[in-house]
gemmi code that builds the backbone of each chain (N, CA, C; Angstrom):
import gemmi

chains = {
    "A": [
        ("MET", (0.834, -1.203, 0.000), (0.000, 0.000, 0.000), (0.871, 1.256, 0.000)),
        ("THR", (0.571, 2.125, -0.916), (1.251, 3.419, -0.890), (0.271, 4.472, -0.348)),
        ("HIS", (0.821, 5.542, 0.140), (-0.041, 6.680, 0.471), (0.650, 7.947, -0.034)),
        ("ARG", (-0.064, 9.037, 0.031), (0.450, 10.280, -0.543), (0.340, 11.417, 0.476)),
        ("SER", (1.216, 12.373, 0.368), (1.150, 13.539, 1.255), (1.795, 14.736, 0.577)),
        ("ARG", (1.425, 15.903, 1.053), (2.049, 17.145, 0.585), (1.712, 18.284, 1.552)),
        ("LEU", (2.399, 19.387, 1.357), (2.093, 20.600, 2.107), (0.652, 21.005, 1.809)),
        ("GLY", (-0.181, 21.078, 2.857), (-1.591, 21.349, 2.629), (-1.990, 22.767, 2.996)),
        ("THR", (-1.552, 23.179, 4.162), (-2.010, 24.464, 4.701), (-0.913, 25.124, 5.513)),
        ("LEU", (-0.944, 26.433, 5.486), (-0.167, 27.254, 6.396), (-1.192, 27.891, 7.330)),
        ("ALA", (-1.079, 27.594, 8.621), (-2.055, 28.101, 9.586), (-1.418, 29.181, 10.453)),
        ("ILE", (-2.076, 30.335, 10.502), (-1.637, 31.431, 11.369), (-2.451, 31.308, 12.652)),
        ("ASP", (-1.824, 30.742, 13.682), (-2.497, 30.510, 14.966), (-2.503, 31.802, 15.769)),
        ("CYS", (-3.672, 32.229, 16.189), (-3.805, 33.495, 16.909), (-4.351, 33.243, 18.305)),
        ("LYS", (-3.558, 33.612, 19.313), (-4.000, 33.399, 20.692), (-5.221, 34.251, 20.992)),
        ("GLY", (-6.216, 33.650, 21.625), (-7.413, 34.403, 21.988), (-8.640, 33.686, 21.476)),
        ("ASP", (-9.787, 34.311, 21.660), (-11.014, 33.622, 21.250), (-11.796, 34.396, 20.195)),
        ("ASP", (-11.159, 35.369, 19.570), (-11.867, 36.201, 18.595), (-10.909, 36.488, 17.435)),
        ("LEU", (-11.341, 36.170, 16.238), (-10.467, 36.370, 15.078), (-10.635, 37.738, 14.422)),
        ("ALA", (-11.503, 38.602, 14.966), (-11.828, 39.845, 14.260), (-10.575, 40.677, 13.953)),
        ("GLU", (-9.732, 40.915, 14.958), (-8.540, 41.743, 14.726), (-7.570, 41.030, 13.775)),
        ("ALA", (-7.404, 39.724, 13.959), (-6.498, 38.958, 13.094), (-6.989, 39.004, 11.654)),
        ("MET", (-8.300, 38.896, 11.463), (-8.851, 38.937, 10.112), (-8.602, 40.297, 9.470)),
        ("ARG", (-8.841, 41.371, 10.237), (-8.610, 42.716, 9.697), (-7.154, 42.888, 9.274)),
        ("PHE", (-6.241, 42.523, 10.189), (-4.837, 42.762, 9.900), (-4.332, 41.911, 8.740)),
        ("TRP", (-4.568, 40.607, 8.789), (-3.953, 39.726, 7.784), (-4.608, 39.895, 6.418)),
        ("SER", (-5.871, 40.243, 6.407), (-6.512, 40.534, 5.131), (-5.845, 41.754, 4.485)),
        ("ALA", (-5.604, 42.792, 5.290), (-4.955, 43.995, 4.762), (-3.503, 43.715, 4.387)),
        ("ALA", (-2.789, 43.011, 5.251), (-1.363, 42.773, 4.991), (-1.176, 41.976, 3.709)),
        ("LEU", (-2.013, 40.966, 3.520), (-1.856, 40.096, 2.356), (-2.678, 40.579, 1.161)),
        ("GLY", (-3.510, 41.581, 1.375), (-4.320, 42.107, 0.284), (-5.329, 41.100, -0.231)),
        ("SER", (-5.857, 40.276, 0.648), (-6.755, 39.187, 0.233), (-7.976, 39.131, 1.132)),
        ("PRO", (-9.141, 38.824, 0.547), (-10.323, 38.621, 1.376), (-10.118, 37.452, 2.357)),
        ("VAL", (-10.736, 37.573, 3.516), (-10.692, 36.518, 4.536), (-12.133, 36.188, 4.880)),
        ("ARG", (-12.450, 34.913, 4.916), (-13.830, 34.492, 5.212), (-13.883, 33.637, 6.460)),
        ("LEU", (-14.699, 34.077, 7.413), (-14.894, 33.299, 8.626), (-15.629, 32.001, 8.267)),
        ("ASP", (-15.226, 30.909, 8.884), (-15.892, 29.627, 8.654), (-17.314, 29.714, 9.222)),
        ("PRO", (-18.341, 29.563, 8.371), (-19.711, 29.731, 8.867), (-20.097, 28.661, 9.896)),
        ("ASP", (-19.392, 27.536, 9.879), (-19.727, 26.458, 10.816), (-18.922, 26.529, 12.101)),
        ("ASP", (-17.829, 27.276, 12.086), (-16.970, 27.303, 13.272), (-16.149, 28.586, 13.258)),
        ("PRO", (-16.576, 29.587, 14.047), (-15.920, 30.907, 13.998), (-14.526, 30.928, 14.613)),
        ("ARG", (-14.001, 29.761, 14.970), (-12.595, 29.725, 15.406), (-11.640, 29.674, 14.211)),
        ("TYR", (-12.214, 29.567, 13.017), (-11.390, 29.423, 11.812), (-11.806, 30.434, 10.752)),
        ("ALA", (-10.835, 30.907, 9.998), (-11.125, 31.789, 8.863), (-10.130, 31.467, 7.757)),
        ("ALA", (-10.608, 31.467, 6.523), (-9.755, 31.147, 5.374), (-9.358, 32.424, 4.656)),
        ("ILE", (-8.081, 32.548, 4.360), (-7.563, 33.676, 3.586), (-7.510, 33.238, 2.130)),
        ("ASP", (-8.070, 34.042, 1.238), (-8.074, 33.691, -0.193), (-6.663, 33.487, -0.726)),
        ("ARG", (-6.462, 32.375, -1.407), (-5.191, 32.093, -2.065), (-5.490, 31.478, -3.420)),
        ("PRO", (-4.533, 31.496, -4.337), (-4.766, 30.795, -5.602), (-5.154, 29.337, -5.304)),
        ("PRO", (-6.136, 28.805, -6.042), (-6.700, 27.504, -5.691), (-5.714, 26.341, -5.809)),
        ("ASP", (-4.645, 26.521, -6.574), (-3.690, 25.422, -6.724), (-2.486, 25.570, -5.793)),
        ("GLU", (-2.583, 26.438, -4.788), (-1.493, 26.606, -3.824), (-1.951, 26.117, -2.444)),
        ("PRO", (-0.995, 25.899, -1.529), (-1.409, 25.548, -0.160), (-2.391, 26.576, 0.395)),
        ("LYS", (-3.314, 26.101, 1.205), (-4.282, 26.998, 1.820), (-3.624, 27.846, 2.904)),
        ("LEU", (-4.288, 28.925, 3.266), (-3.804, 29.815, 4.309), (-4.977, 30.065, 5.253)),
        ("LEU", (-4.786, 29.719, 6.513), (-5.871, 29.778, 7.506), (-5.494, 30.638, 8.680)),
        ("LEU", (-6.480, 31.274, 9.272), (-6.346, 31.860, 10.614), (-7.106, 30.968, 11.571)),
        ("GLN", (-6.564, 30.741, 12.748), (-7.347, 29.995, 13.734), (-7.041, 30.479, 15.134)),
        ("THR", (-8.054, 30.460, 15.987), (-7.834, 30.815, 17.387), (-7.160, 29.637, 18.091)),
        ("VAL", (-6.240, 29.959, 18.979), (-5.575, 28.922, 19.785), (-5.436, 29.428, 21.216)),
        ("GLU", (-5.174, 28.476, 22.124), (-4.969, 28.849, 23.528), (-3.492, 29.088, 23.825)),
        ("HIS", (-2.607, 28.458, 23.028), (-1.163, 28.681, 23.228), (-0.752, 30.008, 22.582)),
        ("SER", (0.526, 30.334, 22.672), (1.009, 31.580, 22.064), (0.770, 31.575, 20.559)),
        ("SER", (0.637, 32.767, 20.017), (0.473, 32.896, 18.568), (1.696, 32.337, 17.853)),
        ("ARG", (1.461, 31.611, 16.791), (2.564, 31.125, 15.958), (2.025, 30.783, 14.579)),
        ("VAL", (2.894, 30.234, 13.748), (2.498, 29.770, 12.415), (2.814, 28.284, 12.367)),
        ("HIS", (1.914, 27.494, 11.830), (2.259, 26.074, 11.670), (1.833, 25.540, 10.319)),
        ("ILE", (2.459, 24.429, 9.976), (2.241, 23.755, 8.693), (1.335, 22.553, 8.897)),
        ("ASP", (0.432, 22.315, 7.957), (-0.299, 21.048, 7.898), (0.174, 20.265, 6.680)),
        ("LEU", (0.391, 18.979, 6.861), (0.594, 18.089, 5.714), (-0.725, 17.372, 5.471)),
        ("GLU", (-1.196, 17.412, 4.247), (-2.431, 16.691, 3.931), (-2.060, 15.336, 3.335)),
        ("THR", (-2.819, 14.313, 3.723), (-2.470, 12.951, 3.329), (-3.722, 12.085, 3.232)),
        ("ASP", (-3.670, 11.111, 2.334), (-4.811, 10.194, 2.212), (-4.699, 9.014, 3.170)),
        ("ASP", (-3.674, 8.997, 4.037), (-3.574, 7.960, 5.067), (-2.810, 8.544, 6.254)),
        ("GLN", (-3.566, 9.100, 7.204), (-2.904, 9.808, 8.307), (-2.042, 8.874, 9.157)),
        ("GLU", (-2.485, 7.641, 9.361), (-1.696, 6.739, 10.218), (-0.420, 6.283, 9.520)),
        ("ALA", (-0.501, 6.027, 8.224), (0.717, 5.665, 7.489), (1.678, 6.849, 7.449)),
        ("GLU", (1.136, 8.029, 7.320), (1.980, 9.225, 7.288), (2.623, 9.454, 8.664)),
        ("ARG", (1.840, 9.248, 9.731), (2.413, 9.365, 11.080), (3.590, 8.405, 11.242)),
        ("ALA", (3.395, 7.143, 10.829), (4.465, 6.147, 10.968), (5.689, 6.563, 10.134)),
        ("ARG", (5.454, 7.044, 8.924), (6.562, 7.466, 8.057), (7.342, 8.621, 8.688)),
        ("ILE", (6.602, 9.555, 9.255), (7.229, 10.749, 9.838), (7.930, 10.405, 11.165)),
        ("GLU", (7.344, 9.476, 11.925), (8.000, 9.052, 13.166), (9.353, 8.393, 12.874)),
        ("GLU", (9.417, 7.658, 11.780), (10.702, 7.035, 11.401), (11.759, 8.088, 11.119)),
        ("ARG", (11.324, 9.301, 10.808), (12.252, 10.407, 10.549), (12.483, 11.232, 11.812)),
        ("SER", (12.141, 10.659, 12.967), (12.441, 11.261, 14.274), (11.485, 12.356, 14.719)),
        ("ALA", (10.320, 12.454, 14.095), (9.282, 13.316, 14.677), (8.561, 12.501, 15.750)),
        ("ARG", (7.845, 13.190, 16.631), (7.097, 12.461, 17.660), (5.638, 12.887, 17.638)),
        ("LEU", (4.807, 11.924, 18.023), (3.373, 12.190, 18.134), (3.127, 13.034, 19.381)),
        ("VAL", (2.400, 14.130, 19.239), (2.058, 14.981, 20.392), (0.644, 14.648, 20.861)),
        ("GLU", (-0.300, 14.581, 19.931), (-1.703, 14.422, 20.331), (-2.550, 14.085, 19.109)),
        ("ARG", (-3.539, 13.239, 19.327), (-4.560, 13.049, 18.295), (-5.709, 13.995, 18.657)),
        ("HIS", (-5.923, 14.986, 17.827), (-6.935, 16.000, 18.129), (-8.325, 15.429, 17.867)),
        ("PRO", (-9.287, 15.743, 18.748), (-10.650, 15.210, 18.545), (-11.254, 15.579, 17.191)),
        ("LYS", (-10.802, 16.665, 16.599), (-11.368, 17.032, 15.294), (-10.751, 16.237, 14.146)),
        ("GLY", (-9.813, 15.345, 14.454), (-9.370, 14.406, 13.426), (-7.947, 14.590, 12.932)),
        ("TRP", (-7.266, 15.650, 13.366), (-5.891, 15.766, 12.893), (-4.913, 15.223, 13.925)),
        ("ILE", (-3.734, 14.903, 13.452), (-2.683, 14.354, 14.309), (-1.609, 15.419, 14.464)),
        ("ILE", (-1.347, 15.797, 15.713), (-0.352, 16.845, 15.982), (1.005, 16.178, 16.226)),
        ("MET", (1.996, 16.613, 15.486), (3.347, 16.039, 15.567), (4.337, 17.131, 15.969)),
        ("GLU", (5.501, 16.691, 16.463), (6.595, 17.639, 16.688), (7.818, 17.172, 15.919)),
        ("ALA", (8.335, 18.052, 15.085), (9.525, 17.740, 14.280), (10.761, 17.709, 15.176)),
        ("PRO", (11.823, 17.038, 14.732), (13.078, 17.089, 15.504), (13.635, 18.505, 15.595)),
        ("THR", (13.199, 19.392, 14.745), (13.600, 20.800, 14.819), (12.757, 21.586, 15.824)),
        ("GLY", (11.789, 20.924, 16.463), (10.992, 21.579, 17.491), (9.681, 22.156, 17.000)),
        ("HIS", (9.447, 22.150, 15.699), (8.216, 22.731, 15.153), (7.062, 21.754, 15.318)),
        ("ARG", (5.918, 22.280, 15.754), (4.683, 21.499, 15.753), (4.049, 21.587, 14.368)),
        ("PHE", (3.515, 20.481, 13.898), (2.781, 20.502, 12.626), (1.706, 19.434, 12.693)),
        ("CYS", (0.761, 19.458, 11.766), (-0.369, 18.531, 11.824), (-0.448, 17.685, 10.565)),
        ("LEU", (-0.930, 16.473, 10.757), (-1.264, 15.589, 9.641), (-2.775, 15.600, 9.512)),
        ("VAL", (-3.254, 16.013, 8.363), (-4.691, 16.197, 8.164), (-5.148, 15.416, 6.937)),
        ("ALA", (-6.435, 15.155, 6.870), (-7.011, 14.529, 5.673), (-6.895, 15.517, 4.509)),
        ("PRO", (-6.974, 15.021, 3.287), (-6.867, 15.929, 2.133), (-7.929, 17.026, 2.216)),
        ("HIS", (-7.543, 18.254, 1.963), (-8.537, 19.330, 1.981), (-8.317, 20.326, 0.858)),
        ("ARG", (-7.188, 20.256, 0.144), (-7.071, 21.066, -1.068), (-7.872, 20.354, -2.159)),
        ("ALA", (-8.604, 21.144, -2.932), (-9.561, 20.555, -3.866), (-8.892, 19.670, -4.912)),
        ("ASP", (-7.639, 19.958, -5.250), (-7.000, 19.196, -6.326), (-6.150, 18.029, -5.818)),
        ("PHE", (-6.301, 17.662, -4.533), (-5.532, 16.517, -4.032), (-5.841, 15.297, -4.891)),
        ("PRO", (-4.862, 14.457, -5.282), (-3.471, 14.482, -4.838), (-2.578, 15.465, -5.587)),
        ("GLY", (-3.020, 15.987, -6.733), (-2.188, 16.986, -7.420), (-0.730, 16.577, -7.450)),
        ("ASP", (0.140, 17.425, -6.902), (1.565, 17.131, -6.927), (2.048, 16.462, -5.643)),
        ("ALA", (1.143, 15.785, -4.921), (1.550, 15.093, -3.684), (2.576, 14.001, -3.993)),
        ("ARG", (3.461, 13.738, -3.029), (4.458, 12.679, -3.183), (3.857, 11.350, -2.757)),
        ("GLU", (4.266, 10.303, -3.466), (3.794, 8.960, -3.142), (4.843, 8.274, -2.255)),
        ("HIS", (4.370, 7.616, -1.198), (5.292, 6.945, -0.280), (4.988, 5.451, -0.276)),
        ("PRO", (5.937, 4.631, -0.653), (5.669, 3.198, -0.755), (5.473, 2.558, 0.635)),
    ],
    "B": [
        ("MET", (2.502, 57.492, -6.265), (3.336, 56.284, -6.396), (2.611, 55.084, -5.787)),
        ("THR", (2.522, 54.049, -6.563), (1.982, 52.805, -6.006), (3.150, 51.847, -5.748)),
        ("HIS", (2.896, 50.896, -4.884), (3.871, 49.814, -4.745), (3.089, 48.509, -4.655)),
        ("ARG", (3.808, 47.414, -4.691), (3.155, 46.114, -4.735), (3.741, 45.190, -3.677)),
        ("SER", (2.940, 44.252, -3.221), (3.445, 43.274, -2.247), (2.619, 41.999, -2.346)),
        ("ARG", (3.202, 40.932, -1.865), (2.486, 39.650, -1.774), (3.255, 38.698, -0.863)),
        ("LEU", (2.612, 37.604, -0.523), (3.266, 36.547, 0.237), (4.456, 36.035, -0.570)),
        ("GLY", (5.651, 36.139, 0.005), (6.837, 35.761, -0.751), (7.404, 34.420, -0.338)),
        ("THR", (7.541, 34.237, 0.964), (8.246, 33.063, 1.482), (7.635, 32.615, 2.796)),
        ("LEU", (7.702, 31.324, 3.000), (7.448, 30.720, 4.297), (8.799, 30.223, 4.797)),
        ("ALA", (9.242, 30.762, 5.925), (10.568, 30.407, 6.445), (10.417, 29.538, 7.687)),
        ("ILE", (11.071, 28.390, 7.664), (11.104, 27.498, 8.822), (12.392, 27.826, 9.574)),
        ("ASP", (12.259, 28.599, 10.652), (13.404, 29.045, 11.448), (13.808, 27.929, 12.402)),
        ("CYS", (15.069, 27.538, 12.336), (15.547, 26.410, 13.149), (16.629, 26.897, 14.097)),
        ("LYS", (16.362, 26.762, 15.399), (17.347, 27.215, 16.388), (18.618, 26.376, 16.282)),
        ("GLY", (19.763, 27.034, 16.304), (21.036, 26.322, 16.241), (21.889, 26.870, 15.120)),
        ("ASP", (23.038, 26.248, 14.904), (23.931, 26.790, 13.885), (24.202, 25.801, 12.761)),
        ("ASP", (23.404, 24.772, 12.663), (23.651, 23.741, 11.651), (22.305, 23.273, 11.106)),
        ("LEU", (22.154, 23.351, 9.796), (20.870, 22.970, 9.196), (20.802, 21.494, 8.808)),
        ("ALA", (21.857, 20.718, 9.076), (21.897, 19.344, 8.540), (20.671, 18.530, 8.967)),
        ("GLU", (20.365, 18.524, 10.262), (19.232, 17.714, 10.723), (17.911, 18.272, 10.181)),
        ("ALA", (17.788, 19.591, 10.180), (16.567, 20.215, 9.660), (16.382, 19.877, 8.179)),
        ("MET", (17.458, 19.895, 7.427), (17.380, 19.580, 5.997), (16.938, 18.134, 5.800)),
        ("ARG", (17.528, 17.212, 6.567), (17.149, 15.799, 6.444), (15.662, 15.627, 6.735)),
        ("PHE", (15.216, 16.193, 7.868), (13.839, 15.966, 8.278), (12.846, 16.611, 7.317)),
        ("TRP", (13.020, 17.879, 7.028), (12.002, 18.576, 6.235), (11.997, 18.135, 4.774)),
        ("SER", (13.147, 17.737, 4.280), (13.183, 17.174, 2.929), (12.358, 15.885, 2.877)),
        ("ALA", (12.533, 15.033, 3.891), (11.775, 13.773, 3.928), (10.294, 14.044, 4.170)),
        ("ALA", (9.984, 14.924, 5.118), (8.582, 15.174, 5.460), (7.817, 15.723, 4.260)),
        ("LEU", (8.447, 16.643, 3.543), (7.758, 17.284, 2.417), (8.002, 16.558, 1.100)),
        ("GLY", (8.893, 15.572, 1.114), (9.170, 14.818, -0.104), (9.805, 15.674, -1.189)),
        ("SER", (10.628, 16.633, -0.780), (11.206, 17.582, -1.740), (12.701, 17.751, -1.498)),
        ("PRO", (13.462, 17.901, -2.570), (14.885, 18.192, -2.393), (15.082, 19.529, -1.665)),
        ("VAL", (16.150, 19.595, -0.890), (16.514, 20.825, -0.175), (17.953, 21.151, -0.558)),
        ("ARG", (18.184, 22.400, -0.910), (19.537, 22.808, -1.324), (20.092, 23.876, -0.405)),
        ("LEU", (21.269, 23.589, 0.162), (21.943, 24.573, 1.002), (22.388, 25.740, 0.124)),
        ("ASP", (22.234, 26.951, 0.638), (22.682, 28.136, -0.091), (24.214, 28.095, -0.192)),
        ("PRO", (24.753, 28.040, -1.411), (26.208, 27.907, -1.542), (26.958, 29.122, -0.997)),
        ("ASP", (26.274, 30.264, -0.912), (26.937, 31.479, -0.434), (26.770, 31.690, 1.065)),
        ("ASP", (25.814, 30.999, 1.666), (25.558, 31.229, 3.088), (24.857, 30.004, 3.681)),
        ("PRO", (25.625, 29.156, 4.362), (25.072, 27.882, 4.849), (24.089, 28.038, 6.010)),
        ("ARG", (23.718, 29.271, 6.317), (22.646, 29.448, 7.316), (21.273, 29.330, 6.661)),
        ("TYR", (21.248, 29.179, 5.346), (19.979, 29.129, 4.613), (19.943, 27.922, 3.690)),
        ("ALA", (18.769, 27.363, 3.526), (18.579, 26.268, 2.568), (17.190, 26.418, 1.968)),
        ("ALA", (17.073, 26.158, 0.676), (15.792, 26.298, -0.029), (15.180, 24.916, -0.248)),
        ("ILE", (13.897, 24.804, 0.064), (13.149, 23.575, -0.178), (12.449, 23.728, -1.521)),
        ("ASP", (12.602, 22.749, -2.392), (11.973, 22.822, -3.724), (10.461, 22.969, -3.620)),
        ("ARG", (9.934, 23.956, -4.342), (8.490, 24.161, -4.435), (8.154, 24.497, -5.875)),
        ("PRO", (6.897, 24.358, -6.267), (6.537, 24.802, -7.615), (6.948, 26.266, -7.801)),
        ("PRO", (7.500, 26.610, -8.966), (8.099, 27.936, -9.137), (7.113, 29.097, -9.037)),
        ("ASP", (5.816, 28.830, -9.214), (4.845, 29.922, -9.144), (4.166, 30.002, -7.774)),
        ("GLU", (4.740, 29.324, -6.775), (4.181, 29.395, -5.417), (5.170, 30.110, -4.494)),
        ("PRO", (4.701, 30.532, -3.303), (5.642, 31.112, -2.347), (6.817, 30.168, -2.087)),
        ("LYS", (7.976, 30.756, -1.860), (9.162, 29.944, -1.565), (9.071, 29.348, -0.163)),
        ("LEU", (9.859, 28.332, 0.063), (9.923, 27.664, 1.360), (11.397, 27.545, 1.726)),
        ("LEU", (11.756, 28.131, 2.854), (13.160, 28.208, 3.258), (13.373, 27.602, 4.635)),
        ("LEU", (14.553, 27.034, 4.839), (15.037, 26.728, 6.185), (16.099, 27.759, 6.533)),
        ("GLN", (16.110, 28.219, 7.769), (17.208, 29.094, 8.162), (17.557, 28.911, 9.623)),
        ("THR", (18.836, 29.054, 9.923), (19.262, 28.971, 11.320), (18.913, 30.282, 12.014)),
        ("VAL", (18.489, 30.184, 13.263), (18.193, 31.370, 14.063), (18.704, 31.163, 15.483)),
        ("GLU", (18.820, 32.280, 16.223), (19.259, 32.183, 17.621), (18.076, 32.065, 18.573)),
        ("HIS", (16.893, 32.567, 18.119), (15.697, 32.446, 18.967), (15.102, 31.047, 18.821)),
        ("SER", (14.007, 30.787, 19.510), (13.362, 29.480, 19.421), (12.925, 29.192, 17.987)),
        ("SER", (12.854, 27.907, 17.680), (12.383, 27.509, 16.355), (10.948, 27.972, 16.157)),
        ("ARG", (10.658, 28.469, 14.969), (9.294, 28.841, 14.640), (9.156, 28.905, 13.118)),
        ("VAL", (8.008, 29.319, 12.666), (7.768, 29.504, 11.230), (7.386, 30.968, 11.044)),
        ("HIS", (7.927, 31.613, 10.022), (7.489, 32.988, 9.776), (7.261, 33.229, 8.285)),
        ("ILE", (6.516, 34.287, 8.046), (6.121, 34.691, 6.700), (6.979, 35.871, 6.260)),
        ("ASP", (7.369, 35.889, 4.999), (7.950, 37.095, 4.392), (6.965, 37.653, 3.377)),
        ("LEU", (6.784, 38.953, 3.398), (6.069, 39.630, 2.307), (7.114, 40.239, 1.382)),
        ("GLU", (7.018, 39.935, 0.099), (7.956, 40.539, -0.856), (7.303, 41.770, -1.460)),
        ("THR", (8.115, 42.801, -1.644), (7.571, 44.087, -2.097), (8.625, 44.860, -2.886)),
        ("ASP", (8.133, 45.671, -3.829), (9.067, 46.488, -4.608), (9.336, 47.836, -3.938)),
        ("ASP", (8.795, 48.056, -2.736), (9.113, 49.271, -1.981), (8.957, 48.950, -0.494)),
        ("GLN", (10.063, 48.556, 0.124), (9.980, 48.095, 1.518), (9.532, 49.198, 2.469)),
        ("GLU", (9.971, 50.436, 2.222), (9.591, 51.515, 3.150), (8.117, 51.883, 3.000)),
        ("ALA", (7.617, 51.894, 1.766), (6.188, 52.167, 1.586), (5.352, 51.036, 2.188)),
        ("GLU", (5.841, 49.824, 2.066), (5.110, 48.685, 2.620), (5.140, 48.742, 4.157)),
        ("ARG", (6.289, 49.115, 4.723), (6.370, 49.276, 6.180), (5.342, 50.300, 6.659)),
        ("ALA", (5.284, 51.447, 5.972), (4.341, 52.495, 6.367), (2.898, 51.990, 6.244)),
        ("ARG", (2.608, 51.277, 5.169), (1.251, 50.740, 4.959), (0.871, 49.766, 6.077)),
        ("ILE", (1.819, 48.919, 6.433), (1.564, 47.883, 7.435), (1.492, 48.510, 8.842)),
        ("GLU", (2.306, 49.529, 9.088), (2.239, 50.214, 10.383), (0.868, 50.863, 10.582)),
        ("GLU", (0.307, 51.386, 9.505), (-1.045, 51.971, 9.617), (-2.080, 50.929, 10.022)),
        ("ARG", (-1.765, 49.677, 9.792), (-2.662, 48.573, 10.172), (-2.298, 48.013, 11.539)),
        ("SER", (-1.511, 48.758, 12.299), (-1.179, 48.429, 13.693), (-0.084, 47.400, 13.880)),
        ("ALA", (0.692, 47.127, 12.839), (1.922, 46.356, 13.060), (3.004, 47.320, 13.533)),
        ("ARG", (4.063, 46.782, 14.147), (5.146, 47.668, 14.590), (6.477, 47.186, 14.021)),
        ("LEU", (7.344, 48.162, 13.807), (8.693, 47.858, 13.337), (9.487, 47.254, 14.493)),
        ("VAL", (10.122, 46.116, 14.248), (10.966, 45.491, 15.271), (12.429, 45.846, 15.013)),
        ("GLU", (12.873, 45.693, 13.778), (14.300, 45.867, 13.499), (14.525, 45.937, 11.991)),
        ("ARG", (15.476, 46.766, 11.590), (15.957, 46.714, 10.211), (17.174, 45.804, 10.201)),
        ("HIS", (17.044, 44.670, 9.563), (18.121, 43.686, 9.578), (19.234, 44.136, 8.640)),
        ("PRO", (20.513, 43.948, 9.063), (21.625, 44.385, 8.209), (21.598, 43.747, 6.821)),
        ("LYS", (20.970, 42.584, 6.677), (20.931, 41.947, 5.356), (19.840, 42.547, 4.465)),
        ("GLY", (19.094, 43.526, 4.977), (18.207, 44.261, 4.078), (16.727, 44.043, 4.305)),
        ("TRP", (16.350, 43.117, 5.183), (14.918, 42.979, 5.386), (14.461, 43.758, 6.619)),
        ("ILE", (13.174, 44.033, 6.653), (12.581, 44.780, 7.760), (11.727, 43.808, 8.561)),
        ("ILE", (12.046, 43.677, 9.841), (11.313, 42.744, 10.705), (10.174, 43.502, 11.381)),
        ("MET", (8.970, 42.991, 11.251), (7.766, 43.621, 11.790), (7.097, 42.667, 12.774)),
        ("GLU", (6.240, 43.225, 13.637), (5.403, 42.381, 14.489), (3.947, 42.756, 14.250)),
        ("ALA", (3.148, 41.758, 13.903), (1.721, 41.958, 13.652), (0.992, 42.211, 14.970)),
        ("PRO", (-0.182, 42.841, 14.916), (-0.968, 42.991, 16.145), (-1.371, 41.637, 16.746)),
        ("THR", (-1.308, 40.593, 15.962), (-1.571, 39.246, 16.474), (-0.337, 38.632, 17.136)),
        ("GLY", (0.777, 39.355, 17.167), (1.970, 38.868, 17.848), (2.959, 38.145, 16.945)),
        ("HIS", (2.597, 37.899, 15.697), (3.496, 37.176, 14.800), (4.573, 38.107, 14.249)),
        ("ARG", (5.810, 37.640, 14.255), (6.881, 38.346, 13.566), (6.857, 37.967, 12.081)),
        ("PHE", (7.091, 38.947, 11.219), (7.194, 38.655, 9.796), (8.150, 39.670, 9.177)),
        ("CYS", (8.595, 39.422, 7.959), (9.599, 40.294, 7.350), (9.088, 40.894, 6.052)),
        ("LEU", (9.552, 42.092, 5.784), (9.323, 42.739, 4.484), (10.632, 42.643, 3.718)),
        ("VAL", (10.582, 41.993, 2.571), (11.802, 41.718, 1.815), (11.646, 42.228, 0.384)),
        ("ALA", (12.774, 42.406, -0.275), (12.742, 42.774, -1.698), (12.174, 41.594, -2.490)),
        ("PRO", (11.684, 41.845, -3.706), (11.138, 40.742, -4.505), (12.184, 39.635, -4.680)),
        ("HIS", (11.765, 38.404, -4.489), (12.718, 37.310, -4.706), (12.088, 36.123, -5.419)),
        ("ARG", (10.749, 36.120, -5.574), (10.155, 35.097, -6.439), (10.356, 35.553, -7.889)),
        ("ALA", (10.713, 34.609, -8.742), (11.153, 34.956, -10.096), (10.059, 35.666, -10.895)),
        ("ASP", (8.793, 35.370, -10.586), (7.717, 35.937, -11.405), (7.127, 37.221, -10.814)),
        ("PHE", (7.808, 37.817, -9.820), (7.282, 39.077, -9.267), (7.134, 40.102, -10.384)),
        ("PRO", (6.050, 40.901, -10.455), (5.001, 41.018, -9.447), (3.905, 39.948, -9.539)),
        ("GLY", (3.824, 39.199, -10.621), (2.831, 38.122, -10.701), (1.485, 38.570, -10.166)),
        ("ASP", (0.973, 37.881, -9.150), (-0.342, 38.222, -8.596), (-0.237, 39.153, -7.383)),
        ("ALA", (0.859, 39.906, -7.266), (0.998, 40.831, -6.136), (-0.104, 41.894, -6.172)),
        ("ARG", (-0.489, 42.369, -4.990), (-1.494, 43.428, -4.888), (-0.835, 44.788, -5.024)),
        ("GLU", (-1.543, 45.704, -5.670), (-1.037, 47.057, -5.846), (-1.619, 47.950, -4.745)),
        ("HIS", (-0.776, 48.776, -4.132), (-1.228, 49.651, -3.048), (-1.008, 51.101, -3.460)),
        ("PRO", (-2.079, 51.873, -3.533), (-1.944, 53.261, -4.007), (-1.170, 54.117, -2.981)),
    ],
}
model = gemmi.Model(1)
for chain_id, residues in chains.items():
    chain = gemmi.Chain(chain_id)
    for i, (resn, *xyz) in enumerate(residues, 1):
        res = gemmi.Residue()
        res.name, res.seqid = resn, gemmi.SeqId(i, " ")
        for name, pos in zip(("N", "CA", "C"), xyz):
            atom = gemmi.Atom()
            atom.name, atom.element = name, gemmi.Element(name[0])
            atom.pos, atom.b_iso = gemmi.Position(*pos), 0.0
            res.add_atom(atom)
        chain.add_residue(res)
    model.add_chain(chain)
structure = gemmi.Structure()
structure.add_model(model)
structure.setup_entities()
């Protein structure tokens, strides 16, 4: 069985419980419309070209930072592949993503495919 | 006078003075070749599609994090525009970029154009 993965999203994590200021600032800075998720106001999508990684704002409880999501059609196979490269599992989030920590100290997530053109240029892993 | 800006680079800042481990891990995680900058081994470029934002690894003295660069054909006009949106100037780096802090707490840089297709889809600011 092979599975596939690629850079899916760049998430701008914003500490706090309200994205209004973050939406105003990042929309202006990037010159792009930002749309609050109608189903969950903890998330907002920043318009990007449809064939590029997505760009998200999200509220978080930890300090503000930026993190990467890898999108994959097999999260458990991807977790195992990444663990072999010395990343560690941090947490399985109830919303379905797997939070990992790279050997460089960066937190990142393994998520189900969410870019519309997946697999597109995703890499195949035997 | 108008100027233009857009998302230029996603930089994976790695604490320490050696990118070897970061290059191994992120190359494997993203399934992409990584090339050390022949002129400055504090930087390495991760292969991405040429019409997308660049992806860089760089050594830093602060904690590991991820940051965004905005590329612009007028860094001072862009600084003034961004300051009006409540970001603050942190430092003018000797290598030529301007380090800013967003009202959301994120550090980001204003850099000269470095994607080959600039201005491409950059936004124009009157």
